[in-house]
N, C-alpha and C positions, 0 to 999 in steps of 0.2 A: 285676754277676752276680745269679742269682736261680734257688734250685734249691731243692727239698722233700724229704719223703717223707725223713727222717733214722730209724735204727733205735731209737734212743732220744732223748729233753727232753735229755737230759745234753749232748748234743754242743753247744758253740757256733760262732763263725762262728770262730774258729782251727780247729775241723775241715767246714770246709765243704767237703769234696771227700769228707767220706763220705756226703752227696745222693740215692741213690740213684737220684735225675732225670736226675745227670751221666750214668751210663752207656747209660741208659735213654732219652737224646736231646730229655730231656722241660726238662732246663733251657735257659736262657737268658743271654747272656752279648751285653752293647750297646757299644759303646765309637764314639766321632766323634770327627773335627777338622773345625773349618770356618772359613776366614780369607776375608775378603774387603774391599778400600781402598775408602775413599770421600777423595777428592780438591776441594776447592772454595775459590774463589775469590774475593773477595767488594770491592766498593767502593762505600762511600754519599756524597752530600752533604747537605747543607741550607744553605738558606739561609734568614734572617729577617730582615724589614724594620720597621722601627719597632714591634713586635711585633704587627704588626696584617695581615702577610700572611706566607702559610707556603710554601714547596716543599722538597721532598724528592724526591732518585731516589736508585736505588740496582740495581746489577748484578751479579750471580752466576751463575759460570760450577764447575759441581759434571759430576765425573768417578766413573763408579761401575766395579768391576769386574763387577759382576753381569749388567752387557747383555752384548748381542752387540757383534762384533768390531769395529762400523762405528761402532756409536751409544754411545757409554759416556760421552760429554761432552752436554752438556746445555748453552742459556744463556738463564738468569730474567732478571729486570729491572721493575721496577715504578716509579712514579713517582705524587706526591699532590700536590696543593695546595690552601690553606685561606687564609682569613681572618676577622676576630673585626669583626664590624659592628660591638659598642656601640663601635669605638673612631674610627670612623669618622662616626657619625650616632648622635647619643645618641636610646635607646629608651628607655621609661618601664618601671619594676621587672625592667629587663632588666642583670644587671650581667654576661652572657658573652654570645653568640649568634655561634657558629663557624659558619660555611658550608666547607663540605671535594667534594672528588672526588678519587678513587684509582684507578687501574691499575696492577694488577700477574700474575705467574704464578710459580709455584712449579714442582716436578718432585717426583713420588714413587717415590723407589729403591722396588727389587724386593726381594718379603720377606722374600728369600734367597740364598743361593749357588748356583752350578750350572743354578740355570733357565733361563741358555741355551744349556745343552749338554748333547750326548748322555752321560748317565752309566748305569753297572753297579752294582749292588750286588746283594747277597744276596736273592733271591724263593722262599724255601722252603728246606725239605732233603728228603733221604730215605732210605732204607736200601740202603743196597750191601751186595748181594752177591757176591766175588769181587773178587778186585784188593784191597782194603782189608776185609778183609770184619767183617760184623757191626761193621757204619761209619754213623754220620748225614752224608750228605759235604751240605756247603749249595750250592743252585745258585747259580747267578748267571744277570740278565739284564737290562734295560735298565730305569731306574726312572724316565726325563727324556727327551722328546726335544729334539732340537737345534734352538733358534730362532735364528740368527747375527741375524735383525733385532729383535729385542725392545730396548725402547729407553724411555726415561722417558716414564710416566705427566705429563702436562704441565695445570695447572690457570690457566684466567686469572680474572681477575674484575676487574670494576666498584663500587663503590662510590659513594652518596651519602649525606650525611650531615650533621647538623645538629645542637652541642653546645650546649648553654645553662646559664645560671646566674639566679635570681629569687630576688628578696625577701631580697638583700641574703645571696646563697649558701646558701639557705634549701632550695631546691630547685634540685635539679640532674639533669643529664639527657640522653639522646643519644635518635636517632633514624638509622636505616640502612636502606636500601633497594639490595638488590642484585643483582647478573646475573653466573653463574659459567658458565664452558663448560668440561668435561675431557673432551680429548680421550690418542686413547692408550691407553683405561683398557687395566691389567695385572690379568690373570685367568685361572685356571688351565682348561681346558675340556677335553672329552671329543673326540675326533680317532678316526680310521678306524685298524684294523690290520688289512691293512697297506692302505697304505702303509710307516705311521711305524711303529716300533719298540715301540710303548709307549703305551698308551687315553688320559693325560693331559699335555697341553702348556702351557707359559705361553707368552699370546699377547698382542699389544698388540688390543681387539676392537671397540672401538667412543667411543662419545663421549656424555655426559652435558651438560645443562641445567638448569642452576637456579637461580632466582629467589624473595628473598621479604622480609622486613620483620621488622625487629626496632625493638623500643624500650625505652628505660629508665631510669624514672624513680626519685629518691630523694628523701626528704626529711627537714631533720632536726628531729625535729618536739618533740623537748625540747635544747637547746644551753644548755650551761653550768654549772657549779659542779658537784656532785657528782653528780648524776644526767643523764645524756645518753642518747636515745633517738633512733635512724635506721629509717628505715621504708622499702624501696622493691620496689617491682617492674618484672619484667618481661613482656614480650611478643614470641615468636617469630612466623612463618611462613613457609613454605616448600615449591614445589615441585619435584621432580626429575624431567626427561623424559628418557627413552632415546633420545638423534636415532639411533646407528647401532650396531647389534649385528652385526657382519661372522659370528659364526659362524650364522647360522640360523635357530639354536635359540630356541625363543620361550616354554620349560617351562621351569620349574627347580627346586631343590629340592621330591621327594617326599617322600610322608605315612611312607613305611618300611614294617617288619614291625611285625607276622606280617598277611599277604598283600596290602599292600596300597603294594608297591615302585614297581610303575607307576602311582600316581597323581600326577602333578603336581601344587601348593596354591599354587603362587605365577606367576606368567606376566613375561615378559622380551616386551616388543614393541618394536618402533622408533616410535617417533613417540608410545608407550604414558607416564602415570607411573611408578614406581616404588614398588613395592612391593603392585600390584595380584594379589586372593588369584581364584582361579582355580579354578572348579568346577559341580558343577550344583546349578542353587534347587530348592529344597526344597519338596514339594507337600503332602506328609504323611504318612501314616502309616495303607496300607489297613485294610480290616474285617477279611485276611486275617494281619493283622501286616505286610505288605509295606510296603517303601519306593518315595513316590510321590515325584517329579519331573516338575519344568516342562521341555518340549524347548525347541529354539530358535524354534519357533514358540506357544509357549505352550498349547501342548496338555498335560495330566497322564499322564505313561506308565511304568508300570511297571518295575522294574532289564530286564527284557526287550526294553523299544522305547526305552532310554535310550542315546544312543553319543556315540564322545568330541567328536563335532561339537557338541554338545548343550550343553558345556560352556560357557562364560560369567564374566563379572566379576562375582563377591559378594561383594567387597569391597575393602578399602585398608588394610594396615596402617599405613600414614604417618599420623602425625599429622596435621588440616587446622589446629592452631595452641597455642602452649602457652606457659604462663603460668608464673613464678615469684614467690612473695614471702617476703624477705627482713625480718628483726628484729635490728637490732643494740640490745642494754640495754648503759648503763655505771653500774656504779654504786659511787663511791670508787676502792677494786681489787679489786672484782667486776663481770665480765662476761659475759653471757646472749645468746647468739645462737640462731636458727632459719631454717629454710629448708624453703618449702613448696611443691610441684615437682605440675604436672599438664597433662597432656595427652591431647585432646580431638579430639574429630571420627574418629576411627580404628576400626578393629576389628580381632578377635582371632579366631585360631583355638583353639579346645578340645580339642586335641591330644588330651588324655588322653579324652573322649567320643569319639572316633574308635573306640577299642579297646574300650573297658571301659559301655560304656554297646550292647552288646552280649549277647542273649541265648544266642549260643554261648559265653560264658564261665561262665556261671553255673553250670554243674555241675562246672567243673574251679578255680574261684580264688575268692575273694571280690571284690565289687564295691558296685557302690556305689548304693544305693537306689533310683535312678532306672530301673536297667536291669529291673528285674521290672515297674514301673510303664509301657514305653512300648506296650507291648505288641505287640512288632515280635519276626518270626519268620527275620529274614534276616541274613545277616552284616554284617559294617560295612562301611559306605558315606559317604562323605566329599561335604559337599555347603555350603549357607547352613544346614544343622539345626547346622548345630560354629561358626558363625559370630557 
């Protein structure tokens, strides 16, 4: 419960009813209860032959009350195999060289309860005259659309890997290449009203594919005695493609207020990578302080000559690769560790500059120094200038 506007600061929470917000219809009270049930059956078998050959398989049957009537259950399985080559043939300087391959599926539960059902809840309140005279009465309406077909999001992945140890186990590491496919993506999307009672609905909307490479190396630079030092490097790269997107929407994630609510900056399109930044290509600032952009044909035009059809890919927010560096130092009873991480090859949108690098703000609030230096005379526009 939340309310304010007390006659005196002496009132404590024991006199909460004295808040004038309550009779004025400005207080808020929130209560909720939710429940869901998740049931799982799991079985796994491992086989090891001569400490050289390895085989593992697993099956998982899961049921969630959050999905539609006929789609509450999912069946997921995995299988993996490997072999330690150093137990078969002698390889100089290698203490271990294990080859492995695996394939498996996992299921993603819905993020909340009731998403597959038509639910009603408070959608506001109004002041009622007559009947209950002078009272604020809550109004009720649909808050979610029914979707009896809502089902598990399923991710399938195949992985090829190598684990190794060298130089008397001083140098260890692993290399992995993976390919995955995610089907029946769970996403809340905008739907038309009517025929739907409300605008938002949870659907299984599409399919993603993902592939990448990961490497990890660890080296025991100092080993034994009072001082030990281990340093490690990690490297990873991945690319995600939107294979299917059944909603028909190509653009999502708007710049927002003030004034740019209908300005998408992220594009989702079948057959294209996830993370594409979508907008106009900046060409400069004109002599009169106007924005200049490149149209789809490469011509320089002003805001009067640019259209939504001239938008194009102006960046991608997903890194090309990531690197990590770890160091762990132990000296007697003392230990020290640090981890550095870097992401490379991606683009960032300076959303702060979209609004505040604008002449319209100079007279009304504090702005950054560059606002006056740009020479702009027009309202904010999003383009590659802010990427």
